[in-house]
N, C-alpha and C positions, 0 to 999 in steps of 0.2 A: 521453462522461462528463460533459459540460457540463450536459446536461438532468438527469442523475441528481443532480449537485451542487445544481442549482437546486431540484429536488424536495425534497432534504434540507433546504435552507435554508428553503423555504416551509413545510414540515411543522413544522420546529423553531420558526419564527416564530409559528405558531398557539399553541403551548404557552407561549412566552415573553410574548406579548401578553396571554394569559389570566393569566399570573403577575402582570403589571403590573396588570391589572384587579382581581384578588383582593387585591393589596397596597394598592390604593387604595379598596377596599371599594365598587366600582362595582356598579350594579344588574345582577345576574347574568342575569335574564330578558331585560332590555332588550338587553344585549350579545349574548345568544343569538339574539334575534329579529332584530336588525339584521344579524347575521352571515348568517342564513338568507335575508334579503331579497336580499343581494348574490348568494348562491349560487343562489337561485331565478331571479333575473333573467338571470344568465349562462347557466344551464341552459336556460331558455326560448329564449334566442338560438340555442343549438346545435340545439334541437329544430326551431325554425322554419327554420333554415338547411338542415337535413336533410330538410325537407318531410314529416316523419313523420305529421303530422295529415292530410295530403292522401293519403298512400299507403295508409292502413288504415281499416277500419271495424270497429265493435264488433259481433261476431257471437258472442253468448253460447252458443247451442246448439252451434255448431261447437267452441267452446272446451271444453265439457264432453265432447263426443265424442272430442276429441283427448287427453283425460286417459288413455285407454287406451294411446295411443302413448307418453306420458310414462312410464307404469308399465313399459313395455318398453324404456326407455332411449333413446327418441327425443327430438325437440325440437318445439316448437310451430311452426305455420305463421306467416306474416307477420301475419295478422289476430289470431290467438290470442296471438302474442307481444306485441301491443299491450295486450291485457287482462292478460296475465301481468306485464308491466312495471308496470301500475297496481296490481295486487294485491300484488305483492312490494314495490313502492315504498312503499306505505302502511305495510306492516310494517316496512320499513327506516327510514322516516321517524320512526316512534315510537322506535325504538332510537337513531337519530342524535340526536334531541332529548334523550333521557335520558342518552346518553353525553356530550353536550356539557355538560349540567348537572353531572353527577357528576365529570367531569374538572376543572371549575372548583372544585367542592367539595373534591376530593382534593388539588388544587394548594394550596389553603389549609391543609388538614389535615396533609398529608404532604410537601409540597414538589413542585416542578415536575419534578425529576430522576427520582425513583422513580415518579411518576405517568406520565410519558412512557414509561418502560420498561414499566410494566404495561399501558398502552394498546396498545403494539406486540406484547406477548406474547400478545395476544388471538387471534393466528392459530392458537394451540393448539386453540381451540374448533372452528373449521371443519374442522381436521384430524380431530378425534375424531368430529364429525358425519358427515364423509365416510366414515369407517370404518363407522359404523352404517348409513347410508342407501345408500351406493354401493359398499361393500366396497373402498374405495380404501385399501389397507393401506400404511402408511409403510415405507420401507426401514429397514435396521438403524441407519443413521446418523441418520435422522429419529426413530427410537424413542429414541435417546440424547438428542436435542434435547428430546423430550417429557418424558423423565425429568428433565432439567435444568430445564425450565420449571416442573414441579411442585415441584422442590427450591427454586427461587427464590421461589415463592409461600410455601412453608413457612418459609424463612429470613427473609423480610421480615416475617412475623408472629410470629417466635420471640422471646419475651420472658422469658428465664430470670431477669431481675432482679426480675420481679413475683412476689411470694409466692403460693404455691398455684395458680400458673397458668403453664404453659410457653408458652402462646400467647395473644396479645391481638390478635384479628383486627381489622384496620383496615377497617371496613365500606366506606368510600368507595373505598379502593384495590381491594378485592375486586370491588365493583360496576363500577369502571372496567374491570377485566379481563373480567368476564362480559359487560357490555353491549357493549364494543368488539369482543369476540370474536363475539357474536351478530350485530352489525352487519356484520362481515366475512362471516359465514355468509350473511346475507341477500343480499349481493352474489354469492356463489358459487351460492346457490340460484336466483337469477335467471338467471345466466349459463349454468347447467347445462342449462336447458330452453328458452332463448330464442335468437332470431336476434340476433347481436352488434350489429347496427345500432340496436337499441332500447335500448342502454345509456344514451344521452342522455335518452330519455324516462323510463327508470327513475330516473335521477338527479334529473330535474325533479320527479317525484312524491315522491321521498325528501325533497328539500329543501323542497318546497311543503308536505308533510305536517308536517315539523318546524316550518316557519314558522307554520302555522295553529295547531298545539298551543302553540307558544311565545307567539304573539300572544294567544291566549285566556287562557293562564296569566298573562301580563303584565297583561291587562285585569282579571282577577279579583283579582290581588294589589294593584293600584292603588298601588304604591309609587312615590314621586316619582323622577324621573330627570332627567338633565341631558344637554346636548349631548355631554359627554365620554363618557357611556355609549353613546350612538348612534355616535359617531365611532370608539370602540374596537371596537364590534361590526363596523362597516364595515371597519376595518383587519384584523380577523380573517377576515372573509369573503373578502377578496382572496387571501391565501395559501391559504385553504381550497380555493378553486377552482383556483388555479395549481398546487397540489400534484398533483392528478390530471392536469392538462394536461402538466406536465413529466415526470411518471412515465410516462405513456403514450407521450410523445414519445421518451423514452429507450429504449424497446423497439426502435426502429428501428436503434439502434447497439449496444445491450447486450442480451444474452439475459435473458429474464424471470427465469430461475433464478439469474442473477447480480444483476440489478437489485433484486429484492425484498429479499434479505437485506442487500445493501449499503445500500439505502434505509432499512430499518428500523433496522439497527445504527448507521448514520451519524446518523440522527435522534436516537437515544438519546444518543449521544456529544455531539452539538452542543447538545442541550437541557441536559444536565448541565454542559457548559462554560459555556453562557449563564447558567444558574442560579447558577453559582459566581462568574463574572466580573461579571455585571450586578447580580445581587440578593444577592451574598455568601452564597448558600445552601450550607451544608455538609451532606453526607449522613452519617448514622450509619454506623459501620463495617459493620454487617450489611446496610444498604441499598446500600452501595458494592459489597459482595460479591454481593448479589442482582442488582444492575444488571449487573455483569460476567457473571454466570451467564446472565442474560436475553439479553444480546448474543450469547453463545456458543450458547444454545439456538435463537435466531432463525436464525442462520446454518446450524446443523445441520438444523433443521426445514425450511428452504427448499431444501436440496440435493436 
């Protein structure tokens, strides 16, 4: 349970550091870029340690020939997994960049508590995509979780106090949910067809792609930045990498079916406590109910 607790603390730290960043009006793009510098460097270390660059060669013709195997439910060979990691990693990197930007924006617009909850409920999207693509139908309990997830989204955007409008959709919150969910789906899309050893290469491409996009955006924006912006980004990058490390390590001692819901629900609780105790952030009653429903939905969807 120690690794699981450390994963929860690391994941919660990301949101709380970003809350500090937004409360101090730091340069959002610079924070994002320096975060992905750390993530990319650490990912490169794991790839080099695993010798993945020496084990595989790029064989495009074979990759396309093996697409038939994929359509029949198989997985790519070692060389083709190398290409698949790069292709899906680029797609994932775009989503990771957008997700990081909109999480920061939503923290400012809506608060860290409800933003953290909506980022975790994104697992709803890969579940729906799995039904469509791979006919992986949820159990009855998981369907209840899906219904609760939809209910939480509706509740968080319900505004009966606004005249002539029952709903006032908070765009940044909805985008956090959608992008975080699609990012989770990119992970599953990679894992479904690839040899597991190429996960580190996939993550390297994800973080490197996000780093390149963020660096270009920072250069185009040309907004002044300080050492505090860079330092804050580096601080975020450390728990960003440690979260995955601790979560994967926890699987040796706790079943994944227990670890995932405990990790997600625990992170939401810690983020909300941290937001209240550190930043004196108070949720609206409807957001408190929505957060509680999201925790319940995550647990049920992960069973």
